[in-house]
C-alpha positions as CSV (number, residue, x, y, z in Angstrom):
1,M,-19.4,2.6,-3.0
2,I,-17.0,2.9,0.0
3,F,-15.8,6.5,0.1
4,Q,-13.2,7.1,2.9
5,N,-10.9,9.9,1.4
6,D,-7.6,8.5,2.0
7,V,-6.7,4.8,1.3
8,Y,-3.2,3.2,1.3
9,L,-2.1,0.4,-1.1
10,D,0.7,-2.5,-0.1
11,T,3.5,-3.1,-2.6
12,H,1.5,-5.9,-4.5
13,A,-1.2,-3.9,-5.3
14,V,0.9,-1.0,-6.6
15,V,2.6,-3.6,-8.8
16,W,-0.5,-4.8,-10.1
17,L,-2.0,-1.7,-11.0
18,Y,1.2,-0.4,-12.6
19,T,1.1,-3.7,-14.8
20,G,-2.5,-3.3,-15.6
21,Q,-3.3,-6.5,-13.6
22,L,-6.8,-5.1,-12.8
23,K,-8.2,-8.7,-12.6
24,K,-6.4,-9.6,-9.4
25,F,-8.7,-7.1,-7.8
26,S,-12.3,-7.7,-6.4
27,K,-15.1,-5.5,-7.6
28,N,-15.1,-3.8,-4.1
29,T,-11.5,-3.2,-4.1
30,L,-11.7,-1.5,-7.9
31,D,-14.6,0.7,-6.3
32,I,-12.1,1.7,-3.5
33,L,-9.5,2.7,-5.8
34,E,-11.6,4.6,-8.2
35,N,-13.5,6.7,-5.5
36,N,-10.5,7.7,-3.0
37,N,-7.3,9.1,-3.0
38,L,-4.6,6.9,-3.0
39,F,-1.5,6.6,-0.9
40,I,1.6,4.6,-0.1
41,S,3.8,4.3,2.8
42,P,7.3,5.3,1.9
43,M,8.2,1.6,2.8
44,V,6.5,0.4,-0.5
45,K,8.9,2.6,-2.6
46,L,11.7,0.9,-0.7
47,E,10.4,-2.5,-1.1
48,L,9.7,-1.9,-4.9
49,Q,13.4,-0.6,-5.2
50,Y,14.5,-3.7,-3.2
51,L,12.3,-6.0,-5.7
52,Y,14.0,-4.2,-8.8
53,E,17.3,-4.7,-7.6
54,K,16.5,-8.4,-6.9
55,Q,15.0,-8.6,-10.5
56,R,11.8,-9.6,-9.3
57,I,10.2,-6.8,-11.1
58,T,11.5,-4.8,-14.0
59,D,11.1,-1.3,-13.4
60,T,12.5,1.0,-10.8
61,A,10.7,2.0,-7.7
62,E,10.7,6.0,-9.1
63,Q,9.5,4.6,-12.6
64,I,6.5,2.8,-11.1
65,I,5.4,5.6,-8.6
66,N,6.1,8.5,-11.0
67,A,3.5,6.5,-13.7
68,L,1.0,5.6,-11.1
69,N,1.1,9.3,-9.8
70,N,0.7,10.5,-13.3
71,E,-2.0,8.0,-14.1
72,I,-4.0,7.6,-11.0
73,D,-2.7,10.2,-8.6
74,L,-1.1,8.0,-6.4
75,N,1.0,10.0,-3.6
76,I,3.5,8.9,-1.1
77,C,2.3,9.5,2.3
78,Q,3.8,12.5,4.4
79,K,2.9,11.3,7.9
80,N,5.3,11.8,10.7
81,W,7.9,8.9,10.5
82,I,7.6,8.6,14.5
83,D,4.3,8.3,15.0
84,V,4.3,5.6,12.1
85,V,7.0,3.7,13.8
86,N,5.2,4.0,17.1
87,V,2.3,2.3,15.5
88,A,4.5,-0.2,13.7
89,L,5.7,-1.3,17.3
90,T,2.3,-2.4,18.0
91,C,2.1,-4.9,14.8
92,D,3.4,-7.9,16.5
93,F,1.5,-10.3,14.3
94,T,4.3,-10.0,11.7
95,R,8.2,-10.0,11.8
96,D,8.5,-8.3,8.4
97,A,9.6,-4.7,8.8
98,F,8.1,-3.6,5.5
99,D,4.6,-4.9,6.4
100,R,4.7,-3.3,9.8
101,L,5.5,0.1,8.4
102,I,3.0,-0.3,5.6
103,V,0.1,-1.2,7.9
104,A,1.2,1.2,10.5
105,H,0.9,4.2,8.1
106,A,-2.7,3.0,7.3
107,M,-3.5,2.4,11.2
108,L,-2.3,5.8,11.9
109,D,-5.6,7.7,11.0
110,D,-7.5,4.5,10.9
111,N,-7.4,4.5,7.4
112,I,-8.2,1.5,4.8
113,L,-5.5,-0.6,3.5
114,I,-5.6,-2.6,0.3
115,S,-3.6,-5.7,0.6
116,K,-3.8,-9.3,-0.6
117,D,-1.8,-10.7,2.4
118,T,-4.0,-12.9,4.4
119,N,-1.6,-12.2,7.4
120,L,-2.7,-8.5,7.1
121,T,-6.2,-8.9,6.5
122,E,-7.0,-11.3,9.2
123,H,-5.1,-8.9,11.8
124,C,-5.9,-5.4,10.4
125,K,-9.6,-4.3,10.5
126,N,-9.3,-1.7,7.7
127,C,-7.3,-4.2,5.5
128,V,-9.4,-5.1,2.4
129,W,-9.1,-7.2,-0.5
């Protein structure tokens, strides 16, 4: 069992949890999800809304986050924004602003990030899938 306390989820992980697609997660990842406090970057909320507006998902960011907050106590990170942005400036392995800020939220305090994105798992030491 991995117990770190605070774990961050990327947008894919949030969507799959919300839609009940638990088979997409490894046993190790499910263990992490079940035994830690779960957070998302505010950028995940923005990206969810962006996906909704592009009709890639059927529910709004607010609906998804509220449901997961009630079901699994998922919370939005409240870390200092400028501290997160300063870490994001070092994430030059991607040009995606969403990814840079999502990764930076986890990196700021050396937390685990759950992501299926191979670019993130290759470049972030605490990124798992």
